[in-house]
VEXLUMGU-227787 format. One record per residue: residue in one letter; residue number from 1; x, y, z of N, C-alpha, C, O in turn. Coordinates in Angstrom, 3 decimals. Example, Ala and Ser with C-alpha at 12.3 -4.5 7.8 and 13.67 -1.06 7.14 Angstrom:
2
{"A" 1 {13.190 -5.690 7.800} {12.300 -4.500 7.800} {13.200 -3.300 7.800} {14.236 -3.319 8.465}}
{"S" 2 {12.850 -2.250 7.080} {13.670 -1.060 7.140} {12.900 0.030 7.870} {13.409 1.138 8.039}}
END
This chain:
219
{"M" 1 {42.003 -159.611 40.874} {41.401 -161.362 40.661} {40.177 -161.096 39.309} {39.658 -160.036 38.958}}
{"L" 2 {40.047 -162.056 38.933} {39.198 -162.212 37.955} {37.572 -162.460 38.198} {37.237 -163.497 38.770}}
{"P" 3 {36.848 -161.778 37.886} {35.096 -161.511 38.121} {34.691 -163.257 37.796} {33.683 -163.608 38.409}}
{"F" 4 {35.113 -163.971 37.233} {34.556 -165.281 36.529} {35.654 -166.048 37.328} {36.793 -165.726 37.667}}
{"D" 5 {34.661 -167.553 37.568} {35.909 -168.758 37.455} {35.875 -169.278 36.532} {35.221 -169.096 35.505}}
{"G" 6 {36.990 -170.383 36.978} {37.276 -171.655 36.153} {36.091 -172.046 34.899} {35.989 -171.841 33.690}}
{"P" 7 {35.056 -172.921 36.278} {34.027 -173.305 34.705} {32.968 -172.160 33.995} {32.330 -172.438 32.980}}
{"T" 8 {32.881 -170.890 34.652} {32.192 -169.667 33.967} {33.270 -169.493 32.894} {32.613 -169.692 31.872}}
{"W" 9 {34.298 -169.288 32.573} {35.465 -169.278 31.574} {35.184 -170.281 30.370} {34.781 -169.978 29.247}}
{"L" 10 {35.487 -171.528 30.855} {34.855 -172.866 29.903} {33.303 -172.646 29.282} {32.921 -173.136 28.219}}
{"A" 11 {32.408 -171.716 30.268} {31.138 -171.537 29.483} {31.093 -170.470 28.624} {30.340 -170.464 27.651}}
{"I" 12 {32.119 -169.219 29.000} {31.981 -168.794 27.554} {32.586 -168.670 26.011} {32.242 -168.055 25.001}}
{"L" 13 {33.850 -169.727 26.415} {34.559 -170.401 25.618} {33.052 -171.777 24.744} {32.834 -172.255 23.631}}
{"D" 14 {32.626 -171.827 25.697} {31.259 -172.573 24.568} {30.733 -172.034 24.161} {30.571 -172.222 22.955}}
{"Q" 15 {29.769 -170.502 25.069} {29.057 -170.129 24.179} {29.770 -169.242 22.792} {29.084 -169.230 21.770}}
{"Y" 16 {31.039 -168.560 22.766} {31.534 -168.644 21.788} {31.728 -169.421 20.958} {31.233 -169.064 19.889}}
{"N" 17 {32.298 -170.483 20.918} {32.863 -170.885 19.716} {31.292 -171.453 18.943} {31.215 -171.557 17.719}}
{"Q" 18 {29.759 -171.883 20.148} {29.248 -172.424 19.288} {28.488 -171.375 18.227} {28.329 -171.703 17.052}}
{"A" 19 {28.087 -170.235 18.685} {28.337 -168.269 18.750} {28.789 -168.838 16.522} {27.995 -169.031 15.601}}
{"I" 20 {30.647 -168.911 16.548} {30.685 -168.697 15.497} {31.033 -169.713 14.170} {31.669 -169.543 13.130}}
{"W" 21 {30.302 -170.824 14.739} {30.956 -172.345 14.218} {29.660 -172.147 13.014} {28.442 -172.137 13.194}}
{"P" 22 {30.388 -172.011 11.853} {32.016 -173.246 11.461} {32.402 -172.175 11.270} {32.572 -172.355 10.064}}
{"L" 23 {32.867 -170.618 11.493} {34.040 -170.258 10.850} {35.445 -170.370 11.403} {36.518 -169.775 11.309}}
{"H" 24 {34.799 -171.676 12.180} {36.962 -172.326 12.774} {36.852 -172.443 11.520} {37.367 -171.346 11.304}}
{"G" 25 {36.689 -172.720 10.778} {37.395 -173.738 9.225} {37.971 -172.695 8.124} {38.820 -173.126 7.345}}
{"M" 26 {37.629 -171.592 8.038} {38.494 -169.985 7.595} {39.494 -169.804 8.307} {40.691 -169.657 8.060}}
{"A" 27 {38.795 -169.832 9.370} {40.708 -169.090 10.342} {40.998 -169.592 10.539} {41.794 -169.147 11.365}}
{"A" 28 {41.287 -172.032 10.433} {42.311 -172.532 10.330} {43.009 -172.648 8.477} {43.910 -173.451 8.233}}
{"L" 29 {42.498 -171.857 7.514} {42.978 -171.560 5.926} {43.294 -170.472 6.251} {43.778 -169.892 5.279}}
{"F" 30 {43.273 -169.681 7.389} {44.210 -168.604 7.225} {45.213 -168.886 7.657} {46.289 -168.548 7.164}}
{"V" 31 {45.016 -169.825 9.058} {46.553 -169.956 9.418} {47.652 -170.430 8.849} {48.811 -170.048 8.690}}
{"L" 32 {46.729 -171.757 8.466} {47.663 -172.648 7.251} {48.495 -171.966 5.857} {49.279 -172.575 5.128}}
{"V" 33 {48.293 -171.283 5.801} {48.350 -169.995 4.514} {49.524 -169.390 4.780} {50.471 -169.240 4.009}}
{"S" 34 {49.380 -168.899 6.397} {50.317 -167.998 7.116} {51.472 -168.806 7.248} {52.597 -168.572 6.805}}
{"I" 35 {51.141 -169.632 7.804} {52.185 -170.794 7.726} {53.323 -171.109 6.448} {54.541 -171.156 6.617}}
{"A" 36 {52.790 -171.259 5.467} {52.803 -171.832 4.611} {54.103 -170.892 3.840} {55.160 -171.308 3.364}}
{"M" 37 {53.469 -169.220 3.943} {53.698 -168.571 3.628} {54.802 -168.098 4.195} {55.358 -167.178 3.596}}
{"A" 38 {55.483 -168.650 5.641} {55.909 -167.903 6.201} {57.907 -168.872 5.836} {59.021 -168.415 6.092}}
{"F" 39 {57.528 -170.222 5.198} {58.740 -170.550 5.030} {58.853 -170.209 3.374} {59.197 -170.987 2.484}}
{"F" 40 {58.574 -169.223 3.292} {58.808 -168.531 1.392} {59.884 -167.187 1.777} {59.501 -166.682 2.832}}
{"S" 41 {60.805 -166.656 1.356} {61.677 -165.714 1.600} {60.593 -164.732 1.362} {59.491 -165.227 1.129}}
{"G" 42 {60.700 -163.186 1.375} {60.411 -162.511 0.066} {59.021 -161.658 0.496} {58.016 -162.034 1.100}}
{"R" 43 {59.379 -160.395 -0.051} {57.719 -159.419 0.746} {56.432 -159.564 0.229} {55.460 -159.002 0.735}}
{"F" 44 {56.381 -160.144 -0.557} {54.651 -161.113 -0.963} {54.267 -161.805 0.473} {53.220 -161.745 1.118}}
{"A" 45 {55.691 -162.586 0.777} {54.928 -163.317 2.149} {54.602 -162.914 3.245} {53.820 -163.411 4.055}}
{"G" 46 {55.317 -161.815 3.305} {55.389 -160.920 5.258} {54.142 -160.178 4.628} {53.327 -159.907 5.510}}
{"R" 47 {53.701 -159.719 3.222} {52.938 -158.807 3.322} {51.169 -160.204 3.465} {50.619 -160.132 4.564}}
{"A" 48 {50.860 -160.689 2.988} {50.088 -162.279 3.524} {50.247 -162.359 4.540} {49.238 -162.217 5.231}}
{"I" 49 {51.540 -162.622 5.246} {50.982 -163.051 7.096} {50.335 -161.532 7.458} {49.197 -161.396 7.909}}
{"G" 50 {51.154 -160.539 7.214} {50.105 -159.637 7.630} {48.601 -159.232 7.624} {47.828 -158.903 8.524}}
{"L" 51 {48.535 -159.308 6.918} {47.133 -159.346 6.157} {46.433 -160.601 6.863} {45.584 -160.445 7.741}}
{"L" 52 {46.728 -161.476 6.549} {45.576 -162.815 7.080} {45.918 -162.961 8.933} {44.882 -163.323 9.491}}
{"M" 53 {46.852 -162.804 9.733} {47.265 -162.640 11.025} {46.285 -161.075 11.571} {45.722 -160.969 12.661}}
{"G" 54 {46.310 -160.012 10.474} {46.047 -159.176 11.003} {44.285 -159.054 10.986} {43.589 -158.185 11.511}}
{"V" 55 {43.965 -159.975 10.373} {41.919 -159.710 10.234} {42.010 -160.765 11.326} {41.218 -160.391 12.192}}
{"L" 56 {42.606 -161.937 11.724} {42.489 -163.113 13.040} {42.926 -161.992 14.178} {42.011 -161.907 14.998}}
{"W" 57 {43.921 -161.186 14.467} {43.619 -160.484 15.825} {42.591 -159.212 15.275} {43.481 -158.802 14.529}}
{"V" 58 {41.885 -158.604 15.113} {40.994 -157.565 15.011} {39.689 -158.950 15.212} {38.875 -158.889 16.134}}
{"W" 59 {39.694 -160.098 14.216} {38.386 -160.537 14.731} {38.734 -160.991 16.248} {38.552 -159.925 16.837}}
{"I" 60 {39.007 -161.649 16.942} {39.300 -161.821 18.389} {38.868 -160.805 18.896} {37.766 -160.683 19.432}}
{"G" 61 {40.141 -159.551 18.706} {39.394 -158.331 19.814} {38.023 -157.944 19.983} {37.602 -157.537 21.065}}
{"L" 62 {36.917 -158.115 18.389} {35.781 -157.311 18.109} {34.986 -158.842 18.815} {34.290 -158.765 19.827}}
{"T" 63 {35.199 -159.960 18.202} {33.605 -160.885 18.432} {34.111 -161.370 20.322} {33.345 -161.367 21.286}}
{"F" 64 {35.417 -161.691 20.323} {35.877 -162.761 21.683} {35.521 -161.281 22.696} {34.417 -160.814 22.980}}
{"F" 65 {36.766 -160.837 23.046} {36.597 -159.841 24.092} {35.286 -158.384 23.691} {34.589 -157.864 24.562}}
{"G" 66 {35.253 -157.971 22.081} {34.429 -157.187 22.677} {32.437 -158.024 22.276} {31.491 -157.259 22.084}}
{"G" 67 {32.322 -159.018 22.253} {30.605 -159.654 22.391} {31.250 -159.978 23.273} {31.836 -159.115 23.927}}
{"S" 68 {31.408 -161.880 23.723} {31.375 -162.927 24.487} {31.982 -162.587 25.580} {31.501 -163.104 26.588}}
{"L" 69 {32.767 -161.978 25.719} {33.642 -161.701 27.150} {32.831 -160.597 28.134} {32.720 -160.496 29.356}}
{"A" 70 {32.384 -159.917 27.134} {32.200 -158.277 27.851} {31.322 -158.126 29.003} {31.563 -157.425 29.986}}
{"P" 71 {29.902 -159.099 28.737} {29.697 -159.460 30.273} {30.017 -159.874 31.181} {29.190 -159.881 32.092}}
{"Y" 72 {31.352 -160.431 31.432} {31.581 -161.022 32.194} {33.263 -160.222 32.890} {34.049 -160.334 33.830}}
{"H" 73 {33.142 -159.813 32.248} {34.610 -158.981 32.119} {34.769 -157.439 32.259} {34.919 -156.769 31.237}}
{"F" 74 {34.737 -156.713 33.769} {35.193 -155.257 33.436} {35.894 -154.378 32.161} {35.480 -153.304 31.724}}
{"A" 75 {37.043 -155.123 31.706} {38.056 -154.676 31.072} {37.799 -154.923 29.458} {38.144 -154.178 28.540}}
{"A" 76 {36.930 -156.476 29.353} {37.009 -156.510 27.830} {37.095 -155.494 26.947} {38.155 -155.572 26.326}}
{"H" 77 {36.379 -154.503 26.601} {36.340 -153.581 25.797} {37.535 -153.248 25.638} {37.977 -152.934 24.533}}
{"W" 78 {38.111 -153.263 26.520} {39.875 -152.925 26.643} {40.733 -153.890 26.401} {41.865 -153.438 26.233}}
{"L" 79 {40.670 -154.911 26.324} {41.014 -155.785 26.202} {41.026 -156.194 24.186} {41.973 -156.556 23.489}}
{"A" 80 {39.370 -155.897 23.752} {39.396 -156.016 22.295} {40.187 -154.576 21.980} {40.950 -154.973 21.099}}
{"G" 81 {40.350 -153.805 22.068} {41.186 -152.194 22.119} {42.549 -152.959 21.745} {42.990 -152.586 20.658}}
{"V" 82 {43.240 -153.839 22.322} {44.438 -153.611 22.591} {44.281 -154.868 21.247} {45.015 -154.652 20.282}}
{"F" 83 {43.593 -155.823 21.185} {43.871 -156.715 19.826} {43.622 -156.430 19.030} {44.503 -156.623 18.192}}
{"V" 84 {42.069 -155.612 18.361} {42.566 -155.186 17.607} {43.542 -153.841 17.680} {42.817 -152.937 17.263}}
{"A" 85 {44.520 -153.417 17.929} {45.415 -152.420 18.140} {46.420 -153.668 17.284} {46.836 -153.666 16.126}}
{"Q" 86 {46.551 -154.462 18.151} {47.809 -155.269 17.343} {47.266 -156.107 15.928} {48.027 -156.675 15.144}}
{"G" 87 {46.223 -156.061 15.837} {45.714 -156.464 14.341} {46.393 -155.628 13.188} {47.347 -155.982 12.494}}
{"V" 88 {45.497 -154.104 13.120} {45.949 -153.468 12.535} {47.642 -153.145 12.498} {48.009 -152.869 11.356}}
{"M" 89 {48.548 -153.128 13.340} {49.727 -153.088 13.637} {50.452 -153.424 12.531} {51.194 -152.701 11.867}}
{"M" 90 {49.941 -155.611 12.251} {50.447 -156.374 11.623} {50.436 -155.534 10.691} {51.501 -155.141 10.217}}
{"V" 91 {48.841 -154.936 10.087} {48.479 -154.973 8.500} {49.587 -153.944 7.595} {50.121 -153.947 6.486}}
{"F" 92 {49.552 -153.015 8.923} {50.299 -151.740 8.483} {51.315 -152.126 8.079} {51.770 -151.903 6.958}}
{"A" 93 {52.055 -153.075 9.375} {53.568 -153.108 9.459} {54.219 -153.874 8.456} {55.398 -153.694 8.152}}
{"L" 94 {53.312 -154.918 7.817} {53.809 -156.178 7.465} {53.295 -155.788 6.455} {54.229 -155.184 5.929}}
{"T" 95 {52.237 -155.679 5.624} {51.433 -155.463 4.361} {51.394 -154.353 3.611} {51.757 -154.380 2.435}}
{"V" 96 {50.751 -152.751 4.469} {51.169 -152.152 4.003} {52.625 -151.099 3.855} {52.863 -150.293 2.956}}
{"M" 97 {52.986 -151.243 4.377} {54.393 -151.024 4.584} {55.857 -151.717 4.075} {56.930 -151.286 3.651}}
{"G" 98 {55.373 -152.804 4.315} {56.157 -154.245 3.677} {57.431 -154.551 4.657} {57.905 -155.669 4.459}}
{"R" 99 {57.995 -153.884 5.542} {58.808 -153.737 6.610} {59.049 -155.964 7.448} {59.358 -156.523 8.500}}
{"G" 100 {58.690 -156.266 6.234} {59.307 -157.733 7.237} {59.051 -158.919 6.237} {58.132 -159.275 5.500}}
{"A" 101 {59.994 -159.247 6.487} {60.256 -160.808 5.141} {60.169 -162.033 5.818} {60.558 -162.105 6.983}}
{"F" 102 {59.598 -163.239 5.092} {59.774 -164.269 6.132} {61.305 -165.347 5.978} {61.948 -165.298 4.929}}
{"A" 103 {61.594 -165.946 6.730} {62.090 -167.552 5.795} {62.581 -168.138 7.007} {62.508 -167.503 8.058}}
{"W" 104 {63.167 -169.501 6.955} {63.733 -170.154 8.276} {65.049 -169.732 8.253} {65.912 -169.411 7.436}}
{"P" 105 {64.900 -169.841 9.362} {66.381 -169.266 10.804} {67.282 -170.349 10.871} {68.509 -170.267 10.929}}
{"G" 106 {66.488 -171.522 10.858} {67.293 -172.471 11.473} {67.687 -172.166 12.938} {67.448 -171.051 13.402}}
{"G" 107 {68.467 -173.426 13.908} {68.618 -172.761 15.206} {67.366 -172.841 16.180} {66.191 -173.178 16.038}}
{"W" 108 {68.137 -172.383 17.225} {66.936 -172.237 18.209} {65.647 -171.812 17.642} {64.615 -172.437 17.888}}
{"A" 109 {65.669 -170.886 16.975} {65.004 -170.064 16.964} {63.478 -170.570 15.214} {62.446 -170.222 14.641}}
{"G" 110 {64.218 -171.236 15.256} {63.717 -172.379 14.274} {63.151 -173.248 14.366} {62.228 -173.417 13.568}}
{"L" 111 {63.529 -174.622 15.788} {63.109 -174.863 16.330} {62.156 -174.982 17.151} {61.542 -175.996 17.481}}
{"L" 112 {61.998 -173.534 17.599} {60.788 -172.911 18.596} {59.973 -172.501 17.800} {58.838 -172.393 18.263}}
{"A" 113 {60.172 -172.088 16.260} {58.891 -171.579 15.991} {58.144 -172.376 15.390} {56.997 -172.140 15.013}}
{"V" 114 {59.117 -173.977 15.187} {58.066 -175.117 14.705} {57.047 -175.792 16.223} {55.862 -176.112 16.128}}
{"V" 115 {57.740 -175.864 17.314} {56.810 -176.553 18.299} {55.979 -175.107 18.776} {54.906 -175.378 19.316}}
{"L" 116 {56.254 -173.709 18.686} {54.765 -172.379 18.934} {53.878 -173.227 17.960} {53.009 -174.003 18.360}}
{"M" 117 {54.191 -172.997 16.594} {53.364 -173.191 15.765} {52.390 -175.074 16.005} {51.203 -175.385 15.907}}
{"F" 118 {53.071 -175.513 16.183} {52.670 -177.405 16.045} {51.618 -176.716 17.716} {50.389 -176.662 17.759}}
{"Y" 119 {52.173 -176.470 18.385} {51.350 -176.559 20.279} {50.383 -175.836 19.519} {49.437 -176.614 19.403}}
{"A" 120 {50.024 -174.421 18.753} {49.182 -173.164 18.320} {47.563 -174.327 18.329} {46.566 -174.454 19.039}}
{"V" 121 {48.297 -175.152 16.708} {47.280 -175.554 16.180} {46.980 -176.651 16.314} {45.875 -176.975 15.879}}
{"V" 122 {47.825 -177.672 16.965} {47.387 -179.223 16.838} {47.286 -179.186 18.058} {46.118 -179.275 18.435}}
{"A" 123 {48.690 -179.008 19.546} {48.091 -179.434 20.566} {47.588 -178.831 21.855} {47.658 -179.388 22.951}}
{"Y" 124 {47.053 -177.591 21.608} {46.280 -176.980 22.294} {44.502 -177.434 22.545} {43.963 -177.742 23.608}}
{"P" 125 {44.128 -177.375 21.708} {43.195 -177.830 21.449} {43.159 -179.312 22.129} {42.583 -179.456 23.208}}
{"L" 126 {43.794 -180.420 21.466} {44.006 -181.692 21.932} {44.580 -182.165 23.399} {44.247 -183.181 24.010}}
{"V" 127 {45.548 -181.145 23.813} {46.311 -181.613 25.005} {44.908 -180.663 26.335} {45.278 -180.025 27.320}}
{"G" 128 {43.705 -180.822 26.012} {42.547 -179.597 26.325} {41.872 -180.759 26.241} {41.837 -181.367 27.311}}
{"L" 129 {41.453 -181.155 25.549} {40.243 -182.606 25.428} {40.526 -183.976 25.712} {39.669 -184.860 25.701}}
{"A" 130 {42.170 -184.205 26.059} {42.901 -185.655 26.153} {42.664 -185.422 27.944} {41.938 -186.169 28.600}}
{"L" 131 {43.340 -184.383 28.468} {43.494 -183.816 29.919} {42.120 -183.639 30.465} {41.703 -184.387 31.349}}
{"V" 132 {41.328 -182.571 29.914} {40.255 -182.070 30.689} {39.543 -182.447 30.751} {39.687 -183.163 29.760}}
{"D" 133 {38.177 -182.828 31.291} {36.982 -182.932 31.119} {36.034 -182.391 30.653} {34.869 -182.448 31.045}}
{"T" 134 {36.812 -181.377 29.089} {36.101 -180.397 28.244} {35.255 -181.093 26.951} {35.632 -182.094 26.342}}
{"S" 135 {34.401 -180.559 26.761} {34.118 -180.588 25.158} {34.916 -179.690 23.864} {35.850 -178.888 23.886}}
{"W" 136 {34.230 -180.137 22.966} {34.583 -179.278 21.787} {34.424 -178.306 21.890} {35.245 -177.657 21.241}}
{"S" 137 {33.590 -177.604 22.523} {33.279 -176.661 22.265} {33.311 -175.729 23.217} {32.632 -174.703 23.189}}
{"Q" 138 {34.050 -176.020 24.046} {34.584 -175.485 24.969} {36.066 -175.485 25.178} {36.555 -175.014 26.205}}
{"L" 139 {36.920 -176.101 24.044} {38.328 -175.430 23.627} {38.493 -174.071 23.199} {37.533 -173.315 23.046}}
{"S" 140 {39.706 -173.737 22.999} {40.546 -172.484 22.508} {41.049 -173.182 21.174} {41.239 -174.398 21.206}}
{"Y" 141 {41.271 -172.481 20.018} {40.917 -172.878 19.117} {42.154 -171.993 18.124} {41.975 -170.799 18.362}}
{"V" 142 {43.230 -172.153 17.196} {43.788 -171.322 16.961} {43.261 -170.352 15.637} {42.784 -170.875 14.630}}
{"G" 143 {43.434 -168.708 15.803} {42.513 -168.002 15.423} {40.990 -167.836 15.435} {40.324 -167.326 14.534}}
{"V" 144 {40.650 -168.217 16.303} {39.644 -167.529 17.194} {39.771 -167.312 18.661} {39.037 -166.655 19.399}}
{"A" 145 {40.928 -168.042 18.964} {40.820 -168.335 21.419} {41.998 -167.344 20.876} {42.519 -167.356 19.761}}
{"P" 146 {42.259 -166.516 21.941} {43.450 -165.773 22.049} {44.394 -166.518 22.372} {45.452 -166.203 21.827}}
{"G" 147 {44.449 -167.502 23.134} {45.519 -168.078 23.831} {46.728 -168.672 22.518} {47.922 -168.417 22.677}}
{"P" 148 {46.203 -169.540 21.142} {46.487 -169.892 20.826} {47.102 -169.368 19.590} {48.153 -169.656 19.018}}
{"T" 149 {45.887 -168.272 19.257} {46.709 -166.947 18.459} {48.089 -166.592 18.682} {49.082 -166.660 17.957}}
{"M" 150 {47.852 -166.078 20.216} {49.629 -165.360 20.348} {50.488 -166.471 19.833} {51.463 -166.333 19.094}}
{"L" 151 {50.122 -167.326 20.198} {51.807 -168.705 20.255} {51.780 -168.660 18.505} {52.747 -168.351 17.808}}
{"L" 152 {50.368 -169.065 17.988} {51.088 -168.492 16.464} {51.690 -167.430 15.794} {52.468 -167.520 14.844}}
{"T" 153 {51.348 -166.569 16.260} {51.650 -165.338 16.256} {53.873 -165.312 16.586} {54.825 -165.254 15.808}}
{"L" 154 {53.801 -165.359 17.500} {55.527 -165.310 18.332} {56.109 -166.566 17.550} {57.313 -166.719 17.754}}
{"G" 155 {55.380 -167.737 16.485} {56.182 -168.507 15.806} {56.069 -168.442 14.700} {56.326 -169.348 13.907}}
{"L" 156 {55.581 -167.137 14.389} {55.131 -166.482 12.536} {56.759 -165.465 13.240} {57.827 -165.806 12.731}}
{"L" 157 {56.801 -164.523 14.141} {57.287 -163.587 13.977} {58.917 -164.332 14.604} {59.882 -163.625 14.895}}
{"L" 158 {58.914 -165.579 14.690} {60.437 -166.694 14.811} {60.882 -165.944 13.614} {61.740 -165.067 13.724}}
{"L" 159 {60.329 -166.252 12.441} {60.616 -166.451 11.309} {60.962 -165.291 10.671} {61.125 -165.316 9.451}}
{"G" 160 {61.129 -164.083 11.415} {61.450 -163.098 10.807} {62.588 -162.980 10.161} {63.538 -163.652 10.561}}
{"Y" 161 {62.783 -161.941 8.810} {63.873 -162.176 8.267} {64.179 -160.532 7.992} {63.163 -159.846 8.112}}
{"P" 162 {65.642 -159.647 7.577} {67.071 -160.410 8.608} {66.548 -160.807 10.268} {67.040 -161.632 11.038}}
{"R" 163 {65.538 -160.014 10.440} {65.414 -159.802 12.210} {64.029 -159.873 12.796} {63.421 -158.807 12.705}}
{"P" 164 {63.637 -160.465 13.144} {62.528 -159.992 13.641} {60.932 -158.589 14.246} {60.606 -158.478 15.428}}
{"P" 165 {60.532 -158.097 13.558} {59.997 -156.976 13.766} {59.732 -157.182 15.421} {58.655 -157.755 15.583}}
{"L" 166 {60.212 -156.966 16.320} {59.977 -157.188 17.754} {58.685 -155.952 18.042} {57.975 -156.202 19.017}}
{"I" 167 {58.566 -155.489 17.761} {57.079 -154.168 18.277} {56.089 -155.276 18.039} {55.703 -155.669 19.140}}
{"L" 168 {55.584 -155.864 17.178} {55.092 -156.822 17.074} {54.570 -157.731 17.847} {53.358 -157.914 17.956}}
{"A" 169 {55.755 -158.590 18.647} {56.011 -159.201 19.799} {55.512 -158.602 20.791} {55.048 -159.463 21.538}}
{"I" 170 {55.373 -157.693 21.161} {54.743 -156.769 22.727} {53.605 -157.294 22.899} {53.543 -158.291 23.618}}
{"I" 171 {53.004 -157.029 22.592} {51.092 -157.067 22.773} {51.449 -159.384 22.833} {51.970 -159.831 23.854}}
{"P" 172 {51.279 -159.829 22.311} {51.329 -161.240 22.184} {52.330 -161.336 23.756} {51.826 -161.596 24.849}}
{"C" 173 {53.327 -161.151 23.601} {54.368 -160.957 25.228} {53.669 -160.700 26.621} {53.869 -161.254 27.702}}
{"L" 174 {52.770 -159.672 26.268} {51.550 -159.112 27.240} {50.191 -160.262 27.303} {49.580 -160.357 28.368}}
{"W" 175 {49.822 -161.010 26.250} {48.814 -161.395 26.851} {49.424 -163.304 27.437} {48.762 -164.041 28.167}}
{"A" 176 {50.924 -163.666 26.773} {51.450 -164.876 27.506} {51.678 -164.380 29.276} {51.739 -165.252 30.143}}
{"L" 177 {51.742 -163.495 29.481} {51.967 -162.889 30.876} {50.246 -163.122 31.286} {50.098 -163.966 32.170}}
{"V" 178 {49.070 -162.550 30.813} {47.781 -162.389 31.087} {47.324 -163.966 30.942} {46.135 -164.058 31.248}}
{"T" 179 {47.808 -165.044 30.627} {47.554 -166.114 30.377} {48.302 -167.269 31.558} {47.865 -168.345 31.965}}
{"G" 180 {49.686 -166.484 31.916} {50.033 -167.516 33.110} {49.076 -166.823 34.444} {48.975 -167.513 35.459}}
{"Y" 181 {48.412 -165.498 34.404} {48.166 -164.861 35.194} {47.139 -165.409 35.893} {47.071 -165.523 37.117}}
{"M" 182 {45.705 -166.014 34.431} {44.515 -166.469 34.570} {44.775 -168.231 34.465} {43.741 -168.898 34.461}}
{"A" 183 {45.950 -168.901 34.390} {46.259 -169.924 34.652} {46.180 -169.680 36.393} {45.230 -170.036 37.091}}
{"W" 184 {46.965 -169.241 36.703} {46.450 -169.581 38.490} {45.814 -168.898 39.024} {46.094 -168.762 40.215}}
{"E" 185 {44.314 -167.884 38.335} {43.512 -167.340 38.971} {42.568 -168.313 38.650} {41.821 -168.626 39.577}}
{"L" 186 {42.434 -168.772 37.775} {41.176 -169.893 37.423} {41.479 -171.801 37.514} {40.688 -172.699 37.229}}
{"G" 187 {42.899 -171.901 38.014} {43.329 -172.892 38.475} {43.409 -174.016 37.298} {42.785 -175.073 37.389}}
{"M" 188 {44.348 -173.647 36.030} {44.190 -174.412 34.364} {45.656 -174.362 34.149} {46.269 -173.631 33.371}}
{"P" 189 {46.137 -175.297 35.000} {47.977 -175.387 35.227} {48.267 -175.897 33.468} {49.398 -175.868 32.983}}
{"L" 190 {47.475 -176.184 32.963} {47.704 -176.776 31.231} {48.130 -175.281 30.432} {48.731 -175.484 29.377}}
{"D" 191 {47.913 -173.841 30.772} {47.711 -173.044 30.404} {49.044 -171.881 30.656} {49.332 -170.795 30.154}}
{"Y" 192 {49.585 -172.668 31.596} {51.249 -172.351 32.379} {52.258 -172.469 30.863} {53.230 -171.837 30.449}}
{"I" 193 {51.143 -174.048 30.139} {52.949 -174.490 29.025} {52.500 -173.423 27.451} {53.089 -173.652 26.395}}
{"S" 194 {51.707 -172.609 27.519} {51.239 -171.419 26.551} {52.200 -170.264 27.281} {53.210 -169.852 26.711}}
{"A" 195 {51.925 -169.941 28.162} {52.488 -168.726 28.748} {53.770 -169.241 29.039} {54.347 -168.354 29.667}}
{"G" 196 {54.290 -169.924 28.946} {55.743 -170.595 29.530} {56.669 -170.286 28.082} {57.748 -169.694 28.048}}
{"L" 197 {55.908 -170.874 26.894} {56.096 -170.842 25.611} {56.249 -169.313 24.874} {57.189 -168.916 24.185}}
{"G" 198 {55.180 -168.692 25.202} {55.186 -167.529 24.659} {56.462 -166.797 25.845} {57.478 -167.121 25.230}}
{"I" 199 {56.763 -166.353 26.592} {57.931 -165.641 27.011} {58.990 -166.663 26.844} {59.948 -165.968 27.181}}
{"V" 200 {59.441 -167.689 26.594} {60.821 -168.143 26.068} {60.584 -167.436 24.356} {61.593 -167.015 23.789}}
{"A" 201 {59.452 -167.368 23.756} {59.953 -166.588 22.432} {59.905 -165.354 22.662} {60.836 -164.779 22.099}}
{"F" 202 {59.119 -164.550 23.344} {59.588 -163.426 23.508} {61.333 -163.518 23.689} {62.119 -163.322 22.762}}
{"V" 203 {61.636 -163.786 24.789} {62.903 -163.520 25.051} {64.001 -163.870 23.776} {64.866 -163.064 23.431}}
{"L" 204 {63.804 -165.261 23.119} {64.584 -165.323 21.531} {64.204 -164.356 20.613} {65.001 -164.163 19.695}}
{"L" 205 {63.230 -163.728 20.630} {62.859 -162.434 19.608} {63.720 -161.414 20.219} {63.817 -160.463 19.442}}
{"V" 206 {64.308 -161.253 21.180} {64.790 -159.982 21.485} {66.478 -160.143 21.357} {67.325 -159.313 21.027}}
{"V" 207 {66.584 -161.356 21.700} {68.117 -162.496 21.027} {68.147 -162.251 19.363} {69.154 -162.303 18.657}}
{"R" 208 {67.618 -162.143 19.196} {67.484 -162.383 17.786} {67.675 -160.953 17.044} {68.499 -160.654 16.179}}
{"R" 209 {66.553 -160.074 17.711} {66.603 -159.021 17.183} {67.822 -158.231 17.373} {67.896 -157.470 16.408}}
{"F" 210 {68.736 -158.067 18.103} {69.959 -157.773 18.986} {71.368 -158.795 18.607} {72.458 -158.686 19.169}}
{"R" 211 {71.172 -159.376 17.971} {72.389 -160.431 18.028} {73.513 -159.847 17.101} {73.057 -159.952 15.963}}
{"R" 212 {74.700 -159.310 17.041} {75.450 -158.463 16.988} {75.709 -159.410 14.968} {75.914 -158.972 13.835}}
{"E" 213 {75.528 -160.781 15.581} {76.167 -161.207 13.708} {75.052 -161.119 13.011} {75.498 -161.688 12.015}}
{"E" 214 {74.181 -160.919 12.779} {72.531 -160.301 12.294} {72.905 -159.096 11.551} {73.081 -158.986 10.338}}
{"R" 215 {73.055 -157.666 13.039} {72.906 -156.983 12.723} {74.649 -156.738 11.783} {74.759 -155.771 11.030}}
{"R" 216 {75.492 -157.432 11.921} {76.609 -157.431 10.676} {76.069 -157.568 9.194} {76.059 -156.805 8.227}}
{"L" 217 {75.675 -158.712 9.394} {75.241 -159.570 7.547} {74.524 -159.065 7.430} {74.813 -158.948 6.239}}
{"F" 218 {73.459 -158.385 7.529} {72.471 -158.105 7.210} {72.049 -156.384 7.251} {70.984 -155.866 6.915}}
{"R" 219 {73.221 -155.773 7.755} {73.449 -153.962 7.335} {73.285 -153.337 6.157} {73.482 -152.125 6.068}}
END
């Protein structure tokens, strides 16, 4: 069981958002540049996305889990380490090693990628604002909060070319499972949407990774 309830979670988000404001704008810029770069194939796009998204994952690990959540959850520092590790892996794999390019794949993968990115950037906070009695400071924003950043990352990885770097999707998928658990524990049914989208995205990433047609085509 979680050591806090739904109102406490919203209070944590409130404290965090007000403490880092107006860095939401910088995070949004990183996000929009990453999305734009993902639709251009080539190693440079992959290197840029790895750097920008890596910075965001490290930021969330250090400031949200290592800072705002730490007084409320005994495992916050472990979670901080996991998010920092994800950021470092993205920088190392995509930016340093250059082992990732991005392009529009079409089909279900392309459609789900668009849905994930739209939900992470636009719908995630707006749905919460419209359907739940919360203020702007109690919402989760892409680039600075774990939920929408997880969805954005999976959406970007679905655009991986010629095959998505599956290892980079493991931690986001695990956080999707955690999101579903938190939705149940905290009584926040809207988070089931993001959890479900994350799990479906991971399944589709696995299918794309090992699909025979892509392996023959890009061997």
